[in-house]
GUKE-983329 format. One record per residue: residue number from 1; residue in three letters; x, y, z of N, C-alpha, C in turn. Coordinates in Angstrom, 1 decimal. Example, Ala and Ser with C-alpha at 12.3 -4.5 7.8 and 13.67 -1.06 7.14 Angstrom:
<recs>
{rec 1 'ALA' {13.2 -5.7 7.8} {12.3 -4.5 7.8} {13.2 -3.3 7.8}}
{rec 2 'SER' {12.8 -2.2 7.1} {13.7 -1.1 7.1} {12.9 0.0 7.9}}
</recs>
This chain:
<recs>
{rec 1 'MET' {41.0 -16.9 2.9} {40.3 -16.9 1.7} {39.0 -17.6 1.9}}
{rec 2 'MET' {37.9 -17.1 1.2} {36.6 -17.7 1.4} {36.5 -19.0 0.6}}
{rec 3 'ASP' {35.9 -20.0 1.1} {35.7 -21.2 0.4} {34.3 -21.2 -0.2}}
{rec 4 'GLN' {34.0 -22.1 -1.0} {32.7 -22.2 -1.8} {31.5 -22.1 -0.8}}
{rec 5 'LEU' {31.5 -22.8 0.3} {30.4 -22.9 1.2} {30.1 -21.5 1.8}}
{rec 6 'ASN' {31.2 -20.8 2.2} {31.0 -19.4 2.7} {30.5 -18.5 1.7}}
{rec 7 'LYS' {30.9 -18.6 0.4} {30.4 -17.7 -0.6} {28.9 -18.0 -0.9}}
{rec 8 'ARG' {28.5 -19.3 -0.8} {27.1 -19.6 -1.1} {26.3 -19.1 0.1}}
{rec 9 'ARG' {26.7 -19.2 1.3} {26.0 -18.7 2.5} {25.8 -17.2 2.4}}
{rec 10 'LEU' {26.9 -16.5 2.0} {26.8 -15.1 1.8} {25.8 -14.7 0.7}}
{rec 11 'ALA' {25.8 -15.4 -0.4} {24.9 -15.1 -1.5} {23.4 -15.4 -1.0}}
{rec 12 'ILE' {23.2 -16.4 -0.2} {21.8 -16.7 0.2} {21.4 -15.6 1.2}}
{rec 13 'VAL' {22.3 -15.2 2.1} {21.9 -14.2 3.1} {21.6 -12.8 2.4}}
{rec 14 'ALA' {22.5 -12.5 1.4} {22.3 -11.3 0.6} {21.0 -11.3 -0.2}}
{rec 15 'GLY' {20.7 -12.4 -0.8} {19.4 -12.6 -1.5} {18.2 -12.5 -0.6}}
{rec 16 'ALA' {18.3 -13.1 0.6} {17.2 -13.0 1.5} {17.0 -11.6 2.0}}
{rec 17 'ALA' {18.1 -10.9 2.3} {18.0 -9.5 2.7} {17.4 -8.6 1.6}}
{rec 18 'ALA' {17.8 -8.8 0.3} {17.2 -8.1 -0.8} {15.7 -8.3 -0.9}}
{rec 19 'LEU' {15.3 -9.6 -0.8} {13.9 -9.9 -0.8} {13.1 -9.3 0.3}}
{rec 20 'LEU' {13.7 -9.2 1.5} {13.0 -8.6 2.6} {12.8 -7.1 2.4}}
{rec 21 'VAL' {13.9 -6.5 1.9} {13.8 -5.0 1.6} {12.7 -4.8 0.5}}
{rec 22 'THR' {12.7 -5.6 -0.5} {11.8 -5.4 -1.6} {10.3 -5.6 -1.1}}
{rec 23 'THR' {10.0 -6.6 -0.3} {8.7 -6.8 0.1} {8.3 -5.8 1.2}}
{rec 24 'ALA' {9.2 -5.2 1.9} {8.9 -4.3 3.0} {8.7 -2.9 2.5}}
{rec 25 'ALA' {9.2 -2.6 1.3} {9.0 -1.2 0.7} {7.6 -1.0 0.4}}
{rec 26 'VAL' {7.2 0.3 0.5} {5.8 0.7 0.2} {5.7 0.9 -1.3}}
{rec 27 'ARG' {4.7 0.2 -1.8} {4.4 0.3 -3.3} {3.8 1.7 -3.6}}
{rec 28 'PRO' {4.3 2.3 -4.6} {3.7 3.6 -5.0} {2.3 3.3 -5.6}}
{rec 29 'SER' {1.3 4.2 -5.3} {0.0 4.1 -5.8} {-0.5 5.5 -6.1}}
{rec 30 'ALA' {-1.5 5.6 -7.0} {-2.1 6.8 -7.3} {-3.6 6.7 -7.4}}
{rec 31 'GLU' {-4.3 7.7 -6.8} {-5.8 7.7 -6.8} {-6.3 8.9 -7.5}}
{rec 32 'PHE' {-7.2 8.8 -8.4} {-7.8 10.0 -9.1} {-9.3 9.9 -8.9}}
{rec 33 'GLU' {-9.9 11.0 -8.4} {-11.3 11.1 -8.2} {-11.8 12.3 -8.9}}
{rec 34 'ILE' {-12.7 12.2 -9.8} {-13.4 13.3 -10.5} {-14.8 13.2 -10.1}}
{rec 35 'LEU' {-15.3 14.1 -9.3} {-16.7 14.1 -8.8} {-17.4 15.3 -9.4}}
{rec 36 'THR' {-18.2 14.9 -10.4} {-19.0 16.0 -11.1} {-20.5 15.9 -10.9}}
{rec 37 'HIS' {-20.9 15.1 -9.9} {-22.3 14.9 -9.7} {-22.8 16.0 -8.7}}
{rec 38 'GLU' {-24.1 16.3 -8.8} {-24.6 17.3 -7.9} {-24.7 16.7 -6.5}}
{rec 39 'ILE' {-24.6 17.6 -5.5} {-24.6 17.2 -4.1} {-25.9 16.5 -3.7}}
{rec 40 'THR' {-27.0 17.0 -4.3} {-28.3 16.5 -4.0} {-28.6 15.2 -4.7}}
{rec 41 'ASP' {-27.8 14.7 -5.6} {-28.0 13.4 -6.3} {-27.5 12.3 -5.4}}
{rec 42 'LYS' {-28.5 11.5 -4.9} {-28.2 10.4 -3.9} {-27.6 9.2 -4.6}}
{rec 43 'THR' {-27.9 9.1 -5.9} {-27.4 7.9 -6.7} {-26.7 8.4 -8.0}}
{rec 44 'PRO' {-25.6 8.9 -7.9} {-24.9 9.4 -9.1} {-24.4 8.2 -9.9}}
{rec 45 'ARG' {-24.3 8.4 -11.2} {-23.7 7.4 -12.1} {-22.2 7.5 -11.8}}
{rec 46 'LYS' {-21.6 6.3 -12.0} {-20.1 6.3 -11.7} {-19.4 5.3 -12.6}}
{rec 47 'PHE' {-18.1 5.6 -12.8} {-17.2 4.7 -13.5} {-16.0 4.5 -12.6}}
{rec 48 'GLN' {-15.7 3.3 -12.3} {-14.5 3.1 -11.4} {-13.7 2.0 -12.0}}
{rec 49 'ALA' {-12.3 2.2 -11.9} {-11.4 1.3 -12.5} {-10.1 1.3 -11.6}}
{rec 50 'ALA' {-9.5 0.1 -11.6} {-8.2 0.0 -10.8} {-7.3 -0.9 -11.6}}
{rec 51 'VAL' {-6.0 -0.6 -11.5} {-5.0 -1.4 -12.1} {-3.9 -1.6 -11.1}}
{rec 52 'ASP' {-3.5 -2.8 -10.8} {-2.4 -3.0 -9.9} {-1.4 -4.0 -10.6}}
{rec 53 'THR' {-0.2 -3.5 -10.9} {0.8 -4.3 -11.6} {1.7 -5.0 -10.6}}
{rec 54 'GLY' {1.5 -4.7 -9.3} {2.5 -5.3 -8.4} {3.6 -4.3 -8.0}}
{rec 55 'VAL' {3.9 -3.5 -9.0} {4.9 -2.4 -8.7} {4.2 -1.1 -8.5}}
{rec 56 'LEU' {3.1 -0.9 -9.2} {2.4 0.4 -9.2} {0.9 0.1 -9.2}}
{rec 57 'ALA' {0.2 0.9 -8.4} {-1.3 0.7 -8.4} {-1.9 2.1 -8.8}}
{rec 58 'VAL' {-2.9 2.0 -9.6} {-3.7 3.2 -10.0} {-5.2 2.9 -9.9}}
{rec 59 'SER' {-5.9 3.9 -9.3} {-7.3 3.8 -9.1} {-8.0 5.1 -9.6}}
{rec 60 'VAL' {-9.1 4.9 -10.4} {-9.8 6.0 -11.0} {-11.2 5.9 -10.6}}
{rec 61 'LEU' {-11.8 7.0 -10.2} {-13.3 7.1 -9.9} {-13.8 8.4 -10.6}}
{rec 62 'TYR' {-14.9 8.2 -11.4} {-15.5 9.3 -12.1} {-17.0 9.2 -11.8}}
{rec 63 'THR' {-17.6 10.3 -11.3} {-19.0 10.3 -11.0} {-19.7 11.5 -11.8}}
{rec 64 'TRP' {-21.0 11.3 -12.1} {-21.7 12.3 -12.8} {-23.2 12.2 -12.5}}
{rec 65 'THR' {-23.9 13.2 -12.7} {-25.4 13.2 -12.5} {-26.0 13.1 -13.9}}
{rec 66 'GLU' {-26.9 12.1 -14.0} {-27.5 11.8 -15.3} {-28.9 12.6 -15.3}}
{rec 67 'ARG' {-29.0 13.4 -16.3} {-30.3 14.2 -16.4} {-31.4 13.3 -16.9}}
{rec 68 'ALA' {-32.5 13.4 -16.3} {-33.7 12.6 -16.8} {-34.3 13.4 -18.0}}
{rec 69 'VAL' {-34.6 12.6 -19.0} {-35.2 13.2 -20.2} {-36.7 12.9 -20.1}}
{rec 70 'LEU' {-37.5 14.0 -20.1} {-39.0 13.9 -20.1} {-39.5 13.9 -21.5}}
{rec 71 'ARG' {-40.4 12.9 -21.7} {-41.0 12.8 -23.1} {-42.5 13.0 -23.0}}
</recs>
């Protein structure tokens, strides 16, 4: 029969193994890019955002060409 010390050691080893598996796992991530600028535009306007919750990461990039208004 297991005594308290062996149960405690087993719990510590199991917890360490679970922590190792959790940190070694690849976190899911998503990247979205919407490129609507003209190819000739060397400095397109852009909006970029990223959110990383530790469990999931999402990155968004949106670019566009701004038309110059002549007055």
